[in-house]
N, C-alpha and C positions, 0 to 999 in steps of 0.2 A: 359629564353627560354620557348617557349610555344609549344603546340602540332604541330604547323606548322613548327617548327624548327627555323632557323635563319631568322629574318625579316629584310629586307633591305629598308631603306628610299631612294627612287630614283624616279625621275620624279614627285616629290611632293606628292607621296603616299607611303604607306608601303606595300611591297610585299614580299612573301616568296622567299627565295634564289633560289629554284628550278624553279621559273618563270623567273629568270634573268640569270641563268647560268646552265651549265651541270656539275655535280660533278662526277669525275672519280677517281678510285683508281689507282695511278701510281705504287706504291709498298706497302708493308705491313705497312709502316710508313709514307706514303706521299699521300695526296689527291691533285688532280689538278682540278681547276675549269676553264672552258672555258666560259667566260662571253659573252653573246650575243651582247652587245653594249659596246664598249670601254669607252663611256662617264660615265658609272656607275661602272667601275672597282674599283675605289677608294671607292665608297659607299659600295661595296661588302666587301672590306677589312675592312672598319670601322665597318660594321655590325658583321663580324666574331669576330673581336677584342672585341666588346662590348657585345657579347653574353655570356660572362662568361663561356666559354668552356675550357679555358686554352690553346687555339691555338694562334699561332703567324703567321698569313698569310704573304706571301711575294709576291710582284709583280714580275712576270717573263717576262711579255710582256704586250702589250697594252690591251690584252683581256685574259691573263692567270694569275691566282692566284694559288700559290703553298702553301699548308698547311701541314707543317710537324706535324705529330702526335707523341707526346712524348710517350715513353713506359709507360705502366700502372704500377704505383707503389701502394704500400699498402695504402699510403696516399690518392692517387687519388681514389682508390676503396672506402675508408672510406668516402670521400667527396661525391661520387656518391650515396652511401647508405644513407647518411644523406639527400641529396637532394631528393632522391626517397621517403623516409619516410615523408619529409616535404610536398612534392607535394601531397602525399596521404592524409595527414592530412588536407591540405588546401581544397582539393576536398571534403572530408567528411564534413568539416565546411560549404562549399558552399551548399552541398546537404541539410544539416540541416536547413540552412537559407531559402532555397526554401520551405522546408517542413513547416517551421513556417509561411511563407507568404501564403501558400496554406491553412493551418489550420485557419489563420486569415480570409481568404476569405470565407471559409466554415462557420465560426462563424457569418459573416456579412450577409449571405444568410438568407432569411426568409423561412425556410423549414417548411413543415407541421407537422413534428414530430421530436422528439429528436432521434428516431431510424434512420431516414434518415441522420441526422447530424453525429451520431456515425458511421454509415456505411461508409460515405465519409471519416471521419477521419481515420477509420481503413484501408481503401484502400490507403489513402495517406501514412500512416505509413508503410504498407506492401511494397509499391512501393519504399519508401525511404530506407527501410531495404534492399530491393533487390539491389538497386544501391550502397549502402554502402558496401554490401557484395562483389559486383563486383569489386569495387575499392580495397577493402582489398585483394581479390584474385590477382588482377593485381600487386599490390604493393608486395605481397609475392612472386609471380613468379619472378618479377624483382630483388628483394633482393636475392633470391636464385641463380639467374644467376650471380649476383655480388659477391656472396660468393664463386662461383666456383664450 
């Protein structure tokens, strides 16, 4: 799953679920989706099943999908904590890779002095550190929410 949530392959393109259906809370353990076009209802069900969220959607009508939400167990919470930590680590790795590419680009520039190069490298490092710290903060907030 990505930041956009569940991605549905419909009409030959990949679209976020919220562009194809309205998601409503029916009760505390049931979500109901009203799909705008009945021709993509099965695609919506398949996308939810394939999103690795642990949900088993059911067709209730030509445009209605019901998603029972299982009670949260300690195993589920542990899985969510691990996924959160892994997403944070993947994001930090991505940021560091971007930093390396930026540093390589600075090294290829023909600057007038080494001071200019060092200044640019310092700015890149500070910006990278700022974003890594932001990711760390977000991950820590989410982990504390998952701990209860």
